[in-house]
N, C-alpha and C positions, 0 to 999 in steps of 0.2 A: 530400417529405422526412420528414414526420411519419409517414406510412404505412410508409415504409422503416425508420424507427427502431423502430416498434412491432413490425414483423415480425421484425427482427433480435433485439429483446429477447425476444420470445416463443420464438424458436428457441434462444437461449442458455439461457433458463430451462428449456426442455424437455430440454436436454442436461445442464445442471448440477444441477438440483434432484433428479432421480432418483438421480444419482450421489452427491450430497451426503448424502442420507438413506438410502442403501443400507446394509445391515448389513456388507457387504464393502467396505472402503475402497479396494480395488484400482481400480475404475472412476474414482473421483474423483481418485485419485493420477495415473492415466494421462492423464486429460483435462487436468488441471492442467499436466502435463508438456508437453502439446501447446501449451497457451496460452503457457507460458513460453518455449518454443522459437520460437513466432511472435513473441513480444515481443523476443527476442534478434535475430531477423532484422530487425525494425524498428529496433532499436538500431544494427545495423550500417549500415543505410541512413541513419539520422539522422547518423551519423558519416562519411558520404561513401563508403561501400562500395556496390557494385552487383553484381548477378548472383551468381556463384558465391562471391564474397568475402563478401557479406552471408549467404548460406546457410551458409558455413563458420562464422560466428559462431553461428548457430542450432544447428549440429551440435555445436559445442563445449559450448553450454549443455546440449543434450540428453544428451551423454556425461557431463558433470559431474554432472547430476541422476541419470542412470541408474547411475553408479558408486556414488554415495552411497546410492542405493536398494538396490543390491546388497550394499553393506557394512552394511546395516541401520541406517543413520543416521536413517531416518524414524521409528524407535521408540526411539532411544538419546538420553538426556538430553545436551544439548550447550550447557550454560550458558556455556562459554568462547566458543563461536561467536556466541551471541546478544549477549554483552558486546562482542565485537570488532565485530560488525555494528552494534550500537547506537552505539558510539563513532565508527565511520566515518560513520554517517549524521548524527550531531550535528555533529561537527567538519567533515566534508566538506560537508554541507549549508550550514553557516554560511560556509565559505570560498567555495563556488560562488555563493551569493546575494550575497556581498560583492563578488566579482569581476564578477558580472553577465554579460550576454550576450557582451560583448567579451572577457571572460576565458576563456570556454570553449575557443575555438580555440587558446589559448596552451598548453593542456595537451597533452602528447604524445598522439597518436591511440591508440597502443598502451595507455596507461594508461586512456584514456576507454573503450576497448573492453573491457578486462579488468574495469574497475570496474562497467560495466553488466551484464556476464555474471555477475559475482559477486553483484550486487544481486538479479538474477533468480533465481539459484540459492538464495541464502539465503532469499528470499521463498518460493520453492517448498517448500523444506525446512521452513520455519516453518509454512506453511499446512497441509502434510501432517501434521506433528506435532500441530498444534492440532486437526485433525480426528481424529487418533488418540486425543487426550485425550477428546474428546466434542464432539457437535454444539453443545451449549449454549455451550461454551467458544469454539469457532471463530466461531459466529454473533455472540457478544457483541463480538468484535473487529471483525468485518466491518461490523456495524451501526454501531459507533462511527465508522468512516470515513465511511459514508454519512450518518449523523446530523450529523457535523461539516460535511460539504459542504452538506447541505440547510439546516441552521440558518444557516450562514455566508451562503448565497445570499440567504435571506429577510431576514436582519439587514442585509446589505449593501445590498439593494434598499430597505429601509425606512429605515435610519439612516446609510447611507454618507455620509461626510464631514460629518455633522452634529455630531460631537464632535471630529473631527481635521481638520487642514487638508491633510494629505498622504495619498495612497493608499499602500497597502502596498508594492507593487513595480511602479510604473507602467511601467518599461522592460521588465519581464518579463511581467506579466499586468495590463494596465490596468484591468481590471474588479474587481480585488480591493481591499477597503478594510480598515482596521484594525477598523472596526465589525463587518465580517463575521467576522473572526478571533475577536473577543470573543464574537460571537453563537454561533459554532460551539463555543467553549469552554463557554459556558453550557449549550448544548444537550447536550453530551457529559456534563457534570456531572449534569444532570437525568436523562439516560438511565442513567447509572451507578447513581445512588441508587435509581431505580425498579427497575432490574434486580436489584440486591441484595435489595430487598424482595420481589420476585417469587420469587427463588431460595429465600428463607427461608420464604415462605408456601406454596410448592409442594413444599418439602423435596426439591429436585432431587438426583439421584444424582451428577450431574457439575456442579460449581460453575462459574459463569461467570468470565470474566476479572475482572470487577468484584468479585465476592465474594471471590476470591483476594487482591485488593489490600486489600479491607476487612478481611480477617482480620488484617492487620498494623496496622490502625487506619484510621479514616476520613480522617485527615490524609494517609495514604499514598494512599488512593483519590482524594482531591481532587487531590493533586499529579500522580498518574498520569494522571488524566482530562485535566487541563490540558496536560500534556506530550504525551500522545498526540494530542490535537486540534491542538496546535502542529506536531508532526512530520508529521501528515497534510498540512498546508498546505505544509510544506517539500517533501514528495515531489511534490506538484502543481506547485509553483513550479520545482523542478529540471527536471521534464520540459518545462515551458513554456519555460524558459531554453534547453534543448537544441534544441527545435523552432524557436525564434526564430533561434538561431544557424545552424541548417540552412536557414532560410527556408521551413519547412514548417508548414502549419496543423494537420495531423493527422500522427500517427506512421505511418499507412498508411490504406488503404481496406478492410482485411480485414473490418471490421464495418460494413456499409452503414448510413449514417445516424448512426453512432457514432464513426467514425474507425478508429483501430487498437487493438490490444490494450493497448499502453502508455497510451493515453488513458483506458482504463477502469480500469487497475490502478496508476496512478502513485502514488496516496496509500496504496495497500495495500503497496507495496514496502517502505517503512520501517516501516509500522504493525505488521505481524504479527511480524517479528523483534524489534522493540522491546517488543511485548506479551509475547513469550516471555522476554525479558530481565527485564522488571518482574516477571513471575510468579515467576521464579527468585529475585529479590531479596526478594519478599514472603514466600517460603517459607524463606528463609535465617534 
């Protein structure tokens, strides 16, 4: 299993890194489109679709992304879209976590399918726009998600249930603790402060997400970092909720040793649109 995970990770890096750092953003945009389409196929399967029906969900996502690409939305400021997406993630995430695993099947299937496709579409559009802003900007958002996950893991392993009596969401993800969430938040705050300092010392031509928040004040940077860390957890928990409802351990086996595409990008789905929203608010 470990060998399989390593091989898959190396293959993904060999595909993504050259595209990410290429001067032409077309390869990265296209590869990301393929990943999101695969995620849409997985979403269809998680919601009870099979065969051509699941592929149709993937096709809808592909068409939606392709049309917005053709319309030039990948390089057009879309503050209204990020605000709507942000509100949907905050309110929808709170509702879903409150309703729990049992509440998911009560939502009409059509709404579940449409919501998933729209989440994948907005995430694709947000990541592409962030890449068009600059590599430093996009990486600062992606590293935030990874840092929140890593710090949460080690904090949870070290301090889990030492300060609280209840786990975070035992019916959805039994391994997660409140101590892990707090550890993830602290890690993201440290990351944000360090990144701002590095931006300043290196006089970067493209500011990171954190420097843009700090421009409005360090209070805004602190609130933004905590909010983003919390919402990355929400994205992870929502996907876990859906998988538990479907009785599936992984969203698919497309990535040997890593599960499916959705398993790798669940926390990114809310994070990047929300980062675009906060960037807009910071500049306002």
